[in-house]
N, C-alpha and C positions, 0 to 999 in steps of 0.2 A: 504494499500500499504506500509506503514511503517512496519507492521507486516510481510508482504511478504518479504520484503527486511532484516529484522532482522532474519527471518526464514532461509534465504538462506545463510545468512553471519554466523550464528551460529550453524545451523543445530541441534536444540535440539532433544534429543533422542525419546521422546514420542509423537512428533508432526508429524502427517502423512499427514497433508494438506500443500499445498503451498510449497512442497519440489522439485517439478519438475522443470525442466528447463524453462519451458514455461513462458513468460512474458506477462504482461497485454497488451491488444492491443492499438495501436495508429493510429490516421488518418494520412495519408499522401497525400499531394497535391503537384503534380508534377509541380510546377510553372516554371521550366525551359523548359518545352514542349511547343510547339505551341499552342496545346490544352491540358491544364493540366487535369489530371484524379484525381479522389478522391478515395484512396485506403484504406483498412484496413490491417494493418501490425503489426508484433509482434516485430521488431527489428527497432531501430532509427539509421541510419547511416549518415555520412556526405556526401551527395549527391546533394547538393544546391536544395533541396526540403524542403517544408514546413510541420512540424509535429505539431500534437495536441495529448494532452494526456500525459501519458497513462490513460486509463479508467479502472475502477476496474470491470464492468459488460460488458461482451461481448453482452449478449442478449439485455441490455438496449441500449447499443451503436448502434446495429443493428436496433432496433425500432427506435430510432431517425433518423438514416440514411435514413430509409424508408420514414419518414415523410418529412425530409428535402429534399429527392429527389422529392417528390411530389410538393414541393414549387419550388424548383431550380433544374431542370433536369440536370444531370451530367453524364460523362462517368466514368465507374468503372472498366475497364480492360485496362491493359497496351497495349496490342496489338489488336486493334479493326479492324474488318474485313472492307473490301473496299465496303461493302454494308450496306444499312439500317438494323438495328437488330430489334429483337422483342420488346425491351424495347423502341425503337423509337415510335412504334405504339401505345404503352402503354402511351406515354407521359413522360416516365422516362429518355430517353436519347436522346440528341439533335443530336447524331453521327455527331459531328463537323468537322471530318476529311473527311465526305463524303458530308455533306450538306455546308460546309464552313460557318457555322453560325457565322456571326459578332457579335452577342450579347453573345457568349459563354463566351467570357473573363469578360464581366460584370457580368454574373451569378456566375462564380467562385470567383469573389471579394466579392459578396453578401454572398456566403457560408464561406469566410474566415472572414468576418465582423460578421457573425452570430456566428461562432466558437468562436470568439474573445470577445463575448458578447455585440457587438456594434449593437444591434438590433434597437435601436432608429435611428440610422444613415439609416439604411436599410428601415425601415418604411418611414422616411421622404422622402428617394429617390422614393420609390415606390408610395407613395401618391402624389409627384410632376408629376411621369410619369402618373399615373392615371388621374389626373386633367388635364394633356395636352391632354390625349386621349379624355377624356369626352368633353373638350372645342372644339375639332375638330370633335366630334360626333362619336368617335370610341368607342363605348359603350360596343362591345364585349371585346376588350382589356382592357377597364377600369375595366370591371366586373372581368377578370381573375385577373388583378393586385390587386383589393379589396380582391378576394379570397385568394391571397398570404398573404396580410397584416393580415387578420383574423387568418390565420394558424399560423403565426409568433407570434402573440399576444397568441394564444391558447398554444403553444408550450413553450414559455419564460415565461407564468404566473407562480405565486408563488406556489410551492407545498409543502406541509409538509408530510414528509414520516412516515410510521407507527412506525419505532424505536423511532422517536422524541417523539410520543405521549407515547411511554413506558417510556422514560426518565422522561417525564413531563405529567402526566395525566390531568393537567389543562391547556395544550397548548392551546386549542381553546378559552378558556376564557381569558387567558393572551393576545392572538393575538387580540381579540376584544376590550379588555380593552385599548390595545395600540392604536388601531385605533381611538376610541373615544377619549382617551387624547389628541392625535394629533389633531384632529378636533376641539376640545374645544380650543386648543392653537391657531390655525390657525385663527378660528373664532374671538376670543377676540383680536388677533393682529390686525384684520381688522375691528374693531369697531362692531362687533356683540357680544353684551354681553350675554354670555352663562354660566350659573353656573353650570349645569350639563346636560347629555343627556340620562336621564332615559327614556324618551318617544319622539320618533322622528315621525313626521307624514309627508307623502309625498303625494302629489296629483298630479293627471294627468287626462286630458281630452280625450275622444276619441269619433270620429264621423265620419260619410261619407257625406261630402257636407253639414254639419248641421243636418243631418238626424239621428235619434237613438242616440242622444247624451248622453254620460254617463261620470260620474266623478268617480274617485276611491281615497279612502285614505287607504293607508297600513301604517302599525305601527310596528317600531322597539323599543322594550323594551331591555334596557341595552344592545343595539348592536345587538340583534338577532331578526328574524321575530316573531312577535306577531299575528298570523293568526286569532286568536279569536277576535281580535280588529279591524280586516280589516272591512271596511264598503264601499258600492257602492251606487252611487246616479244617478238616472235617471233624466236628466235634465228636468224640468218642464216648465220653461218659452218659450215662442214663440220668436225666434230669426229671423222671416220670412224665415225660411228654409236655412239661411246662416251660415257657421261655424264662430262663435265668441268666440274663446277659452278665451278672457279675460273676458267677462261677464259671461261666462259659469263657469269659475273658481271662479269668485266672488259670484255666485249663491251657488256653492258646499261649499264655505267657511262660508257664512252667514248660510246655514242650518246646517252645522257641528257645528258651534260655539253656536247654540241654545240648544245643548244637553249639558247642565251643569252637567249632571249625568256621563258624560264621563271624565276621567282624562284629566287635562289641559296638552298640549304639551310643552316639553322643548325646541323643535325647530320645525318650519314649514319648510318643503323643498317643492317647487313646480317645476314641469317639464316645463322648459321654460327660457326666457331671461328677459330682463327688462320690456316688457309689461306685462307678467304674474305676475313678482314679483310687479310691481307698482300696479296692479289691487287688488292683495290680500292685499298689505299693506294698501289701502284705506279702506277695510273692518275692519282689525285690529285697525287702528287709529279711525275710526268711532265709534267702540266699547269701545274706551279707554283702550285696552288691551296692555299688554307688553310681546308679544311673539316674540322671535328671529326668523327672517324670511330670507331664501335664496332661490335662484333659481338655476338651472343647465342647461346652455344653450347648446342645442345639438351639434352645428356646432363645436366648439372648446372645449367642455367640460369645460366651464368657470364658475365658481361659481359668481353669482349676490347677493350683499347684498341688505337690504331694502332701502339703501341710492343710490342704484344703482352702487356702487363701484364694479370693477370686480377683482376677485381673480384668477389668473392662476397658477396652480399648475402643477409640472412635471407630465407626463403621468404615471409615476410608483408609483406616491404618493398614499400611503395607505389611507390617508384622501380622496383623489379623487375616489378612488376605493369603499370606504364605501358609499359615496354620489350617485355614479353611480349605486350601487347595489340596493339602495333605489329608485332611479329613475326607474331602470329597472322593478323593482318589481311592482311600481305603475302603470307603462306602461301595463305590462302584465296582471294585475288585471283589468284594465280598458278596454283593448281591448277584454278581454274574455266576459266581460258582453256586451260590445257593439256588438260583434258577436251574442251573444244569442238573443239580441233584434232585430237585423237585421234580423236573421233567422224567427223569430216570424212574423216580418212585411212581409217577402217575401211570407211565407207560410200560411198567414191569409187569 
């Protein structure tokens, strides 16, 4: 954008790009109207409307608007007809001037917050609405709100563009190393003594009402997946056909720790809260081992230490994202094996 501004200002003789009168597009929200519209414009004027931008890529802007419109339907024409339009039937336009939608203003506020980067506020508001619908058994409405939450998290997740890799070929390694360094710092500040994170092992249990139970061990070496070191465990002990995640997690850890030929982990992560962490800590203590241990409780994505201390990190924390990636990979690996065993059981 600076280049475009300087080219238009100095008109260099041999530069044939960016010399036309067209300006980069901006987003205009007509907040002065009873039912505000979201418009793509080339000029910013003083008309009591709200403007965002300018944006350097029109195609990228249109792509984002398409995605945003699926989350928060809005009107994108100045003069809407007095009947329902095609986009209404596609779920992309509420036609507020026709339907008199009382929630349209709230939708516009969500879009404004989104464009201002206040995604955390939007997610909190939507989660509160979702929980209220769920409490009142409005499950269809709750499901739709959860879809919007998931979409926002996807759109606003951190992305590294190709040119960044051209500038720094080691970008991925640098990002991973930064995540590991931040995790070591957070854990040590909270009493989990960690020297390095060369090998992180994460465990999860998968079963259906106690049947065909499996355990998984996934390994991240220096912050990257080490699929050759993944292991899966078929639960052998009989728990009377009842799901007992704590005892099953203990069985998996006992069996894993018998393999002295496997490298010792720098950190053990378990999928679960205080119960799972306490169960695994019993095994580590019984074997007189000094292996750092944490768990990740699903409900609030809270890290639990072996002393049952809770570590609550911001939802955008790279440290939390690294632990969540581990947990999600362990869950994927466990459930894949569980489904395989369940299929054998059904068709045997």
